C-alpha positions in Angstrom: -7.3 0.9 -11.4 -4.1 0.6 -9.2 -4.4 -1.6 -6.0 -1.5 -0.1 -4.0 -1.7 -2.5 -1.2 -2.5 -6.2 -1.7 -0.5 -9.2 0.0 -1.0 -11.6 -3.0 1.7 -13.7 -2.0 0.5 -15.2 1.5 -0.9 -18.5 2.0 -4.5 -17.6 1.8 -4.2 -17.1 -2.0 -2.3 -20.4 -2.5 -5.1 -22.3 -3.8 -6.7 -20.0 -6.4 -4.0 -17.2 -6.7 -4.3 -17.3 -10.8 -8.0 -17.2 -10.8 -7.9 -14.1 -8.4 -5.5 -12.3 -10.7 -7.7 -13.3 -13.6 -10.7 -12.1 -11.9 -9.0 -8.8 -11.0 -7.7 -8.1 -14.3 -11.1 -8.7 -15.8 -12.5 -6.1 -13.2 -10.2 -3.6 -14.3 -7.1 -3.8 -12.0 -4.0 -2.9 -14.2 -1.3 -3.2 -11.6 -1.1 -4.6 -8.0 1.6 -3.5 -5.5 2.6 -6.5 -3.1 4.4 -5.4 0.1 6.4 -7.6 2.2 6.1 -8.5 6.0 9.1 -10.5 6.9 12.4 -11.5 5.4 11.3 -14.9 5.1 8.8 -14.0 2.5 10.8 -12.0 0.1 11.9 -14.5 -2.0 8.4 -15.8 -2.9 7.2 -12.5 -3.2 9.8 -11.5 -5.7 9.4 -14.8 -7.5 5.6 -13.8 -7.8 6.0 -10.4 -8.9 8.5 -11.8 -11.8 5.9 -14.0 -13.1 3.6 -11.2 -14.0 4.1 -7.7 -15.4 1.3 -6.1 -13.5 2.8 -7.3 -10.0 5.2 -5.0 -8.3 7.1 -6.0 -5.2 7.8 -3.8 -2.0 10.4 -5.2 0.4 10.3 -4.5 4.3 9.9 -5.4 7.6 6.5 -5.0 9.2 6.3 -3.6 12.7 3.7 -6.5 13.8 6.2 -9.3 13.2 8.8 -7.5 15.3 9.6 -10.6 17.3 10.4 -12.6 13.8 13.0 -10.0 12.4 16.5 -10.8 13.0 19.4 -8.4 13.6 20.9 -9.2 10.0 17.4 -8.5 8.1 18.3 -4.8 7.8 21.6 -5.7 6.0 19.9 -8.3 3.8 17.3 -5.8 3.0 19.8 -3.2 1.9 21.4 -6.2 -0.3 18.0 -7.3 -1.6 16.9 -3.5 -2.8 20.3 -3.2 -4.4 20.2 -6.7 -6.1 16.2 -6.5 -6.9 15.4 -2.7 -7.0 11.9 -3.1 -5.6 9.1 -0.3 -6.2 9.2 0.8 -2.6 10.2 -0.4 0.9 7.4 -1.6 2.7 5.5 -2.5 4.5 7.3 -0.6 7.5 5.9 1.6 10.3 4.6 1.7 13.7 1.7 -0.2 15.6 0.6 1.2 18.8 -2.6 -0.7 18.6 -1.1 -4.0 19.9 0.1 -3.5 23.7 2.6 -6.3 23.4 4.7 -4.8 20.9 7.8 -3.0 22.2 7.6 0.7 20.9 11.3 1.6 21.1 12.1 -1.5 19.2 9.5 -0.5 16.4 10.9 3.0 16.2 14.5 1.8 15.9 13.5 -0.5 12.9 11.3 2.1 11.3 13.9 4.6 11.5 16.4 2.3 10.1 14.0 1.3 7.1 13.5 4.8 6.5 17.3 5.3 6.1 17.6 2.5 4.0 14.7 3.8 1.5 16.3 7.3 1.5 19.8 6.0 0.5 18.0 3.9 -2.0 15.9 6.9 -3.3 12.9 4.9 -2.9 9.4 5.6 -1.6 7.9 3.8 1.5 4.3 2.2 2.2 3.6 2.8 5.9 1.7 0.9 8.4 0.2 3.3 11.0 -2.0 2.4 13.8 -2.5 4.7 16.7 0.8 6.0 15.9 0.5 9.0 13.5 2.3 11.6 15.7 5.4 9.6 16.1 5.4 8.3 12.4 5.1 12.0 11.2 7.9 13.0 13.7 10.4 10.5 12.7 9.6 11.0 8.7 10.1 14.7 9.1 13.6 13.8 11.0 14.6 11.4 8.3 13.3 12.9 5.2 12.4 10.1 2.5 11.1 10.5 -1.0 7.5 10.2 0.1 5.1 7.2 -0.5 1.6 5.9 0.7 0.1 5.8 4.3 -1.5 2.7 3.8 -5.3 2.2 5.5 -5.3 5.9 6.4 -7.6 6.7 9.4 -6.1 9.6 10.7 -7.5 13.2 11.1 -7.5 15.9 8.4 -4.8 17.8 9.9 -2.7 14.6 10.0 -3.6 13.9 6.4 -2.3 17.6 5.4 1.1 16.9 7.3 1.6 13.4 5.3 0.7 15.4 1.7 3.2 18.0 2.9 5.8 15.4 3.1 4.8 13.8 -0.4 2.7 11.2 0.7 -0.9 9.9 -0.7 -3.3 8.4 1.7 -4.7 4.6 1.1 -8.4 4.2 1.3 -9.6 0.5 1.4 -12.5 -1.8 2.3 -13.7 0.2 5.2 -14.8 2.8 3.4 -17.4 0.5 1.7 -19.1 0.3 5.3 -21.8 3.1 5.8 -21.1 2.9 9.4 -17.6 4.0 8.8 -19.0 7.7 9.0 -15.7 9.5 10.1 -13.5 7.9 7.3 -16.2 8.5 4.6 -16.3 12.0 5.8 -12.5 12.3 5.6 -12.6 10.6 2.1 -15.2 13.3 1.0 -13.3 16.4 2.3 -9.6 15.5 1.1 -8.3 16.7 -2.1 -8.4 14.4 -4.8 -4.9 14.4 -5.4 -4.6 12.9 -1.8 -6.1 9.5 -2.4 -5.2 6.2 -3.8 -7.0 2.7 -3.8 -5.8 -0.4 -2.0 -7.5 -3.7 -0.9 -5.1 -4.8 1.8 -6.3 -8.5 0.6 -6.8 -10.8 2.3 -7.6 -8.5 5.2 -10.0 -5.6 5.5 -12.6 -7.0 3.1 -15.4 -4.8 1.7 -19.0 -4.8 2.9 -20.3 -7.1 0.2 -17.9 -9.7 1.2 -18.0 -9.3 5.0 -16.5 -12.2 6.7 -15.0 -13.5 3.6 -11.4 -13.3 2.5 -10.5 -10.0 0.6 -9.3 -9.9 -3.1 -7.9 -7.5 -5.2 -10.8 -8.2 -7.8 -13.0 -6.2 -5.1 -11.2 -3.0 -5.6 -14.3 -1.8 -7.9 -16.2 -1.8 -4.7 -14.1 0.6 -3.0 -13.9 2.7 -6.3 -17.8 2.9 -6.1 -17.8 3.9 -2.3 -15.4 6.6 -2.9 -17.6 7.9 -5.9 -20.4 7.6 -3.6 -19.0 9.9 -0.7 -17.2 12.3 -3.2 -19.9 12.7 -5.6 -17.7 12.1 -8.6 -18.0 9.6 -11.3 -16.2 6.5 -10.7 -14.3 6.9 -14.3 -13.0 10.2 -13.1 -11.9 8.9 -9.8 -10.3 5.7 -11.3 -8.1 8.0 -13.5 -7.4 10.1 -10.6 -6.3 7.8 -7.9 -4.3 5.9 -10.9 -2.4 9.1 -11.5 -1.8 9.7 -7.8 -0.3 6.4 -7.4 1.7 6.7 -10.4 3.0 10.0 -9.2 4.1 8.8 -5.9 5.4 5.2 -6.9 7.2 6.2 -10.3 8.3 2.8 -11.1 5.1 1.7 -11.9 3.9 1.0 -15.5 0.5 -0.1 -16.3 -0.6 -3.2 -18.6 -4.0 -3.1 -20.4 -6.2 -5.5 -18.7 -6.3 -7.3 -22.2 -2.9 -8.1 -21.8 -2.1 -6.9 -25.3 0.1 -4.0 -24.6 1.6 -1.9 -22.0 0.0 1.6 -21.1 2.1 4.7 -21.6 4.0 6.2 -18.7 2.9 9.2 -16.8 4.4 12.6 -17.7 7.5 13.5 -15.9 
């Protein structure tokens, strides 16, 4: 399995990060994508990902932290991408759920980062809350390589538009809650090629650990929920979602959970 969205670099994991990683590997997690949220965290995130072959960085400026971003951050993002060549640009996007966030400012930041991603020929990891139509409009205007719409919770029609643009859709802990009937129905109806797995740890935890810190070691819970709603075996869905993630994030390589060898690259 691949956890395509996990904030493993944040302070919530400082006390036991090594143990979390060990348990995730034992659970079958062969790669973890670690997206950034603000420029101040890039160095630590890059250092973390450089410490293990199964951790992959994405660099970007999260819309929720709009008031923390500096005018120079976009220039520094371009420089960091050139120097470090991350897996993707992210986490970027639009958040209309929080009314205090300036929409025009978010849109300008989002479009600028998409342009950077396009110039670097990198996919993007999208944060989208209550803003699918504007995100899709901007994506169509800028034109990027594709990527992942993280924590997808839109309509089937919106899902198809993302797929048409070369994106996959991330499903996480909310899928494990039986009350998430609309989301579970969506996961059942989508073509299998649309879906990738994610935890968004330390947030959006699974039902079995409600009220606790989320962790990449809980990714099998999400896989089991996906198996339940689609009526397909976990092994088949693990292989499918892994192939989907590697198709849209072509820099991903996989490490055998035993740590003994690197798994083969996907066909081009």
